[in-house]
N, C-alpha and C positions, 0 to 999 in steps of 0.2 A: 260282941260275939261274932266269930268268923267261922264259916263253913266252907268246905271244899277249897282248900288252898290252891292257888293256881297250878296248873299242870302244863304239859307240853302240847296239849290239844289246842288247836287254833284253826282259824280260817285263813286262806290266802287272800291277797288283795283282790284277785279276780272273783273269788267266791263272795267276798263282801260286796263287791260291785254288782254281782248278780242278784244278791238279796235286795239291794236298794233299787235296782232296775225292775225286778219282777215281783217283789213283795213276798217272796218265799224262797226256800233253799232246801235241797235234799233230794233223795233220802240219804241218811247216814245210819250207821249201826250203833245203838247204845248197848245192845245185848245180841248174842247169837240166838237163833231160834231154840237151840237146846237150853240155853240159859233162861229163856223166857218160860219154859215149861212149868217150873214150880211157881213162878210169878203169875202165870195164867190160872193155875189151880187156886192160888191164894186169892186172886181177884174174883174168881167165880164164887168162892165161899163168902168173900167179903160182901159182894153185891147181893148175895142171897140171904144175908143176915139182917139184923135190926139196924135202924138208923143210928148214926153216931150221936154222941152226947151234944154236939154243937149244931146239929142241923136235922131237919126232917127228911132230907133227901140223901139216900145212901150213896149216891153217885158224886156228891159235891164235897170237895176239899177234904178228902180222906187222908191227905198228907198230914193233917193236923192231929190225927189220932191213931194212925196206923204206920208202924215203922217201915213196912215193906213198900207202901205207897210213897212215903217220904224218900226212901232210897231210890225209887224210880225217878222221882221229881228232881232229886239232887245228883243224879248220875253225871259224872264229869264230862262224858261225851256230849251231853246236852248243855250243861251249864257253861263249860269253857267256850263252846262255839257262840253261845249267847253273849258271853263277855266280850268276845271279839267285836260284836256288832253294837252292843249297848253299853260297854264300859265295865269296869271292874266291880262296881257296887250294884248288886242285884237283890231284889226282894221277891220272894215267892208269895203271891197274894191269893192265889186260887188254883184249884185243879178240878177237872171234871172227867169222870168216866162217861164215855158214850157207848152204850150197849144197844146194838141194833140186832135184834133177833130176826130169824127168817120171817119175811112179811112185814118187817119194820117200815114205818112210813118215811116219806121224803123229808129231809131237812132242807128248807128252801135256801136260795142264794141270799147271803147276808154278809155284812161287815160287823165284826164283833163289837166295835166301839159303840154301836147303837144300844147295846144291852147293859153296859157296865157302869158302875158307880165309881169311876176314877177320873181325876182331873189333874192335869190334862190327860187326854186319852192316849197314853204311850204304853205299849205292851208288846212283848214278844212271846209267842206261844210255840211250844213243841207238841206235835201230835205223835204220840208213841203207840205203835201197833202192839196190842196184847195178843190179839188173834191176827192171822193173815188177813190183809185187806186187799180185795180184788175188785174188778169191775162188777162181777156178779153179786158179791155180798156187800156192795155199796161203799167202796173206798171214797175218800174225800176227793172232790174235784175243785180245782183252783183256776182262776183266770189271771194269767201273768199280766203285771202292770196295772191291775185294777185298783191297787192301793193309792194310786195318784189322784183318784177322784172320790170324794165323799158323796155317797148316794143317799137320797132320802129313803126312808123305809116306810112301807105301806102295809095294810092289813093283808095277811096271807090267806089263801083259800082254805076252806075247811079240809081237814084231813092231813094237814101239814104238821110237822113236828114242832114248829115255832108259830106263834101268833102273828109275827111281823116278818116281812121279808124286804130285801132291797128292791127298789123300783128299777127294773131291768130294761126299760124302754131304750136306753142309750148304750146298752152293753151287748157285745157280740159273744153269745154263749158258745159259738163254734170254736173259740180259742181256748176252751177249757182243757186243762191237763189233768189226767187221772193219776192220783198219788197212790200207786200200787206199792204195798209194803209187805215185807216178810215180818214175822213176829220179831220184835226187838228193834226194828227200824223206825226212824222218825223223820219228820221234816219240820222246818221252822217257818213261821209266817208272822206278819204283824197285824195290828188291830184293824186295819182297813182293807186287807186282802179279801176279795170276794171268794167265798167258798160255799159248797153245798155237799149233800150226799143224797143219792137217789134212793128209792125204795129198795129194800133188800129182796131181790128176786131169787135168791139162792136158798139152799137148805142149810146154810152155814151161818152161825152167829158171827158178828164182827164187833169186837170191843177195842176201843182206843182210849188212851189217857191223854188229855190235854193239860199241859203244864203252863200256867199263866205267870209271867214274870214281868216286873216293872222295875223302875229305878227310884231312888229316894226322893227325887223332886216331885214325884206324883203323889197326890193325896187320895187315899182309898177311903171311901165312906163305909166304914166297917158296919155301922148300924143298919145299912140297907141290905147287908148280906145275911148275917145271923148273929145271935148273941155269942159273945166271947170270941168273935172272929178277930184274927190278927195276922200280920205279915210275919214271915220267917226270913231272917237274914240268910239268903242263899249263898252269897259271896260278898267279900269285902266288908264295908261298914256303911252305916246310915248317919251321915253328918247333918241331915235336915231335921229329923225328928218329927215329921208330920204324922207318922202312922203308929198305931198300936202294934207292938211286937209280942210274939209268943215264941216259946222254945219248941224245937222239933220234938217228936214223940220218942226220942231215944232214951231207953232206960225206964220207960213207964211200965 
């Protein structure tokens, strides 16, 4: 099964070098702010509804049951740039909505590899802004070059959004970059890039969609995620056969 046949969207050699040097790249536009308006309305309704059939968490992996979320995750502007970096064969194994309402708590500094049941830990993520992401409403912050060091994770203080956080004693937080995004813009980052988001001190909500993509050589422990979880062939083909596959929700 093949999805999203190759397009003319690609990255330059310099852009690819920047990703490998810094651990992230962007922002780029997947949609215009106007194009995001109906998707924002759809996302609001989706997250305000019942949990999907495959999970108890309405924010997790909605690309498996909702066509509009699948379309956002498989947007060529995202997928083709990923393919420049990770090759032609890509598996969509997870997606997450991050909904931070006014007053929402801090998500501490962390590297994603620490939380995921994948082996080896190879992943590229796109963080797509559903709402505008500003410093005031808690845009993601990233430390360039932090992906070159795997940090131990320790217990996070009470009141944080995650129970574990990276041990930051050897990291210079002053180097952090603010990923300010218009609706429809996204950035790419890998599984070891340190990132966080501050408490939402504004009166505006901030929703983003994280698109989690890996390659066929990676083994996903589906049973640790939820019943009936599976990967969707986002691009190319899977010659390895390690993972359970499911069809995208087109036509359901």
